[in-house]
C-alpha positions in Angstrom: 156.3 16.0 271.4 157.2 16.5 275.0 159.8 13.6 274.8 161.6 15.2 271.6 161.5 18.6 273.4 163.1 17.2 276.5 165.7 15.1 274.2 166.4 18.2 272.5 167.0 20.6 275.6 169.2 17.6 277.1 171.5 17.8 274.0 171.7 21.2 273.0 170.6 23.1 276.4 168.0 25.8 276.7 168.3 29.6 276.3 165.4 31.9 277.1 165.2 34.5 274.0 163.9 38.2 275.0 163.4 41.1 273.0 164.4 43.4 275.6 168.0 44.3 276.7 167.0 44.5 280.4 165.3 41.2 280.5 167.0 38.4 282.2 168.3 35.8 279.7 168.7 32.2 281.3 170.9 29.6 279.8 171.0 25.8 280.7 174.0 24.0 279.0 173.3 20.7 277.1 175.3 17.6 277.3 175.8 16.9 273.7 175.6 13.5 271.7 178.2 11.7 273.7 176.3 11.3 276.6 173.2 10.2 274.8 175.2 7.5 273.4 176.3 6.1 276.8 172.6 6.1 277.9 171.5 4.3 274.9 174.4 2.0 275.1 173.1 0.8 278.6 169.5 0.2 277.3 170.6 -1.5 274.2 173.2 -3.9 276.2 170.2 -5.0 278.5 167.7 -5.5 275.7 170.4 -7.5 273.6 171.6 -9.5 276.4 168.2 -10.5 277.4 167.4 -11.8 273.8 170.6 -13.9 273.8 169.9 -15.6 277.0 166.2 -16.1 276.4 165.1 -19.8 276.0 161.8 -19.2 274.2 161.2 -18.3 270.7 161.8 -14.8 269.8 158.9 -12.4 268.9 158.8 -9.6 266.7 158.2 -7.1 269.7 161.4 -8.3 271.5 163.4 -7.7 268.3 162.2 -4.3 268.1 163.8 -3.4 271.4 167.1 -3.8 269.6 166.1 -2.3 266.2 168.1 0.6 264.8 167.9 2.4 261.4 170.3 0.6 259.1 171.2 -2.3 261.4 169.3 -5.6 261.0 169.0 -7.4 263.9 166.7 -10.5 263.1 166.2 -14.1 264.6 168.9 -15.9 262.9 171.3 -13.1 264.0 170.2 -13.7 267.5 170.6 -17.6 267.2 173.9 -17.1 265.6 175.2 -15.4 268.6 173.9 -17.9 271.0 175.8 -20.7 269.1 179.3 -19.0 269.1 181.7 -19.6 271.7 181.7 -17.1 274.7 184.8 -15.1 273.9 183.5 -14.7 270.0 180.1 -13.9 271.3 181.3 -11.1 273.7 183.5 -9.5 271.2 180.7 -9.6 268.6 178.1 -8.6 271.0 180.3 -5.5 271.6 180.2 -4.4 268.2 176.7 -4.8 267.4 175.7 -2.9 270.8 178.1 0.0 269.5 176.3 -0.2 266.0 172.8 0.0 267.3 173.7 2.6 269.7 175.2 5.0 267.2 172.5 4.6 264.5 169.7 5.1 266.9 171.2 8.5 268.5 172.3 9.6 265.1 168.4 9.0 264.2 167.1 11.3 266.6 169.8 13.9 266.0 168.8 14.3 262.4 164.9 14.4 263.5 166.0 17.2 265.7 167.5 18.9 263.2 164.7 18.9 260.8 162.7 20.3 263.6 165.0 23.3 263.9 164.8 23.8 260.5 161.2 23.9 260.3 160.9 26.3 263.2 163.2 28.8 261.2 160.2 29.0 258.8 157.6 30.1 261.1 156.9 33.8 260.5 157.0 34.8 264.2 160.7 33.3 264.5 161.6 34.8 261.4 160.1 38.2 262.6 162.3 38.1 265.8 165.7 38.1 264.7 167.1 37.1 268.0 165.1 33.9 268.0 166.1 33.3 264.3 169.9 33.6 265.4 169.5 31.3 268.2 167.6 28.5 266.1 170.6 28.8 263.3 173.1 28.5 266.2 171.2 25.3 267.3 171.2 23.8 263.9 175.0 24.6 263.6 175.4 22.8 266.8 173.6 19.9 266.1 175.3 19.2 263.0 178.6 19.5 264.5 177.8 16.9 266.8 176.5 14.5 264.3 179.5 15.2 262.0 181.5 14.1 265.1 179.6 11.0 265.6 179.7 10.1 262.1 183.5 10.4 262.0 183.9 8.2 264.8 181.3 5.7 263.1 183.4 5.7 260.1 186.6 5.1 261.8 185.1 2.0 263.8 183.7 0.8 260.4 187.2 1.0 258.6 188.3 -1.6 261.3 185.2 -3.5 261.6 182.3 -3.4 259.3 179.0 -5.2 258.8 179.1 -7.2 262.2 175.8 -9.0 261.6 176.6 -10.1 258.3 179.7 -11.4 259.5 178.4 -13.2 262.0 175.9 -15.0 260.0 178.4 -16.1 257.6 180.5 -17.4 260.2 177.6 -19.3 261.9 176.8 -20.5 258.5 180.2 -22.1 258.1 180.2 -23.7 261.8 176.7 -25.4 261.0 178.1 -26.6 257.6 181.3 -28.2 259.1 179.2 -29.8 262.2 177.0 -31.5 259.5 180.1 -33.0 257.8 179.9 -31.5 254.5 183.2 -31.7 252.7 184.8 -28.7 251.7 185.8 -27.7 248.3 189.4 -28.9 247.4 192.0 -25.8 247.1 192.5 -26.7 243.5 190.0 -28.0 241.2 190.5 -31.5 240.0 188.6 -30.7 236.7 190.1 -28.2 234.4 189.1 -26.8 231.2 192.1 -27.2 228.5 191.6 -26.6 224.8 188.0 -26.2 225.3 187.5 -29.7 227.0 187.4 -30.8 230.6 190.3 -32.9 231.7 190.7 -34.5 235.2 194.1 -34.2 237.0 193.9 -38.0 237.8 193.8 -38.9 234.1 197.3 -37.3 233.4 
């Protein structure tokens, strides 16, 4: 609870609501979600790089350090990153870090929104009109912050989407070629004609 409260105050700021006109009204501005994105990115970067550079088998606890809602980071994903050339690895690492970071911050913001909505139903809050208006303002602010982040995420997904899935397909292709598995011909030598299979070489 204390951690959630500190996170909420950091994002939205803090206002001391009073019921008397003469009482002082202290205000502390929030930093918004963009700064939280940068803070989270630093932690995700360190954890993901540590997994890629590690030589020991990966544990579930290690994978959880880079887990995020909607972003699947499994042992095969990390192993695929390790096998990539340095330049490709750097590009895909950057994309994964961005996806994990955004997913984590948005999830926390949604939880904060739910807490604020729950607070509006408290009888004492409803009885104090000033406090209720302040909660409504906070809900509107966090919703705008979330909308801004989701818009940026959608723009990025329009350019690059499903990085982990792309990475695994690429890694599978590299492994297939390294084992010398023949590629399928561009044209099928066996075609169906008049209900029967005919060979190009037979013509």
